[in-house]
C-alpha positions, 0 to 999 in steps of 0.5 A: 554464411561462413557456417554453412559453406563445409555443408555445401562443400560437403554435399558437393563433394559427395555428388562427386564420389556418388558421380565417380562411382557412378561412372565406375560401375558404368565402366564395369558392366561395359567390361564385355571383354570379360566374356570373351576370355571365361568363355575362352577358357571354359567350353561348357560357358561357350556352350551355355552362352550359346545356347542363351544366344540362339533361343532367345536371340534368333528363335525368339526374337526371330520370330517376332521380325518374321512375325511383324516384317513378313506374316502381319504384312501377307495377312495385310495383303490377304485380307485388306482392311479398305476398300482401295486394296480389293482388286474389285470394286464388288466385293467391296459392296458385300455388307461387313466384308471389311469388319470380317476380314479385319477380324478374322486377321486379329484372330490370325495375329491372336493366334500366332501369339497364343499357341506361339510367342506366349508358350515360347516366352514362359519356356524361355524364362523356365529354361534360361533362368537355369541357364543363367546359373549354369552360366554363372558357376563356369564363369565363377569356376573360369576365374578360379582356375585362372588364379595363381597359386599364392592367390588360390593358397590366400582365398582358400584360407580365407574361406577356411576361416569363414568356415570355421567361423560359420561352423562354430555358430552353426545351428541344429540341423532343422533350425539352419534349414528354417533359417535358410528357407525364411530368408529363401523366401524373404528374399524372393518377397522381397524381390517380387514386392521390389519389382512391383514397385519398379512397375508402378513407377511407370505411371508417375507422371513427368518424374515416372521414367526417370524413376522407373529408369533408376529402380531398374538399374538397381534391380537388374545390377543385383540380379547380376550380382546375386550369382557372384554372392550365391556362390562366395556364400554371401548372407542376405543381409550383408548384400542388401547393406553392401548394396544400398551403402553402393547404391551409386556404383550399382546404379550405373552398373544397371544403367548400361543393362536398361539402355539396351531395352528402355525403348522397345517393346515388352516382348522385344526388351525382354528378348534383348535382355534374355540376350545381354543379362548373362554378359552382364553376369559374367562382367559381374561375375568377374568384376572386382567391385570392392576393389574399385569401390574402395579405391575411388572412396580412398581419393575422398577422405572424409567424404562419406556416403550415405546408405540410401534406403533401396529397399525400404519399403519392399522391406516393410511389405516383404515383413508384413507378408511373411508375419502372415506365414506361420513360421516359428521362427519369425522373430528369428527370421526378421533379425537377420533380415534388419535393414 
């Protein structure tokens, strides 16, 4: 029994550390005051954030609200589906009139969806994706402008050191282009496969909803921090390794994102997330995640969090799909993406 005590204590300590890191991630995501500070420093950021809210909040969600609160009740009144709603009982006596009204009402509702909501949905996805990148860029620029000269000098020294190191390892133009293209293709396939995995877990009985919530939290957290990592030129393999080593923190960071949309219909969930996502991107851009994680881990010396292979299945499927592509540098790409 005494031999098992250290194992139990270590496991308990790991669970406590994971809980603290999850809480730190949750608190970091809720630091929305950073959005106000950054928007006050950059007019371009304020405009882009306002445009995102206008498109997805006022136009998209507003249209859904008008459809459900005004259009559908009006059609229900004009084209009733019960005899008690007719002003004259004689009209109800005609065969098939209720079926005709019901068919016409559903047809008009589908008309609104096909010619308004679905095109607006696609338009919103494309335009919002462009705006999210602009929002992250303007937020990143606003953070750089707020740095003191000493901080700016040290950051420039670090970036120049990294640039010199990368220049030493720089490949020829065509070779580097092939590597970057392979990395981009791998990233797209990896995240697409992971999204399908998230979607599939929702159909698992009993624990499906819990797994879906957890995986969605990781997915949104990764998307939020991906902009910051892109601007800092962090290689893809480094991102994945860091993310999977700090899984508890990123699970906590993504939880507020998922909580805001988890109990709504898909279209409403998309509209809410399209509004909130750029805010969480800005909180991620302004966060000092390395310091937060290092501070919590420093209080638990001797306790190491295990690396959780979150992207393991997606990695295996992605590498199999990449092996089917006629790329000359598949082997090199595969080495760079080792999990």
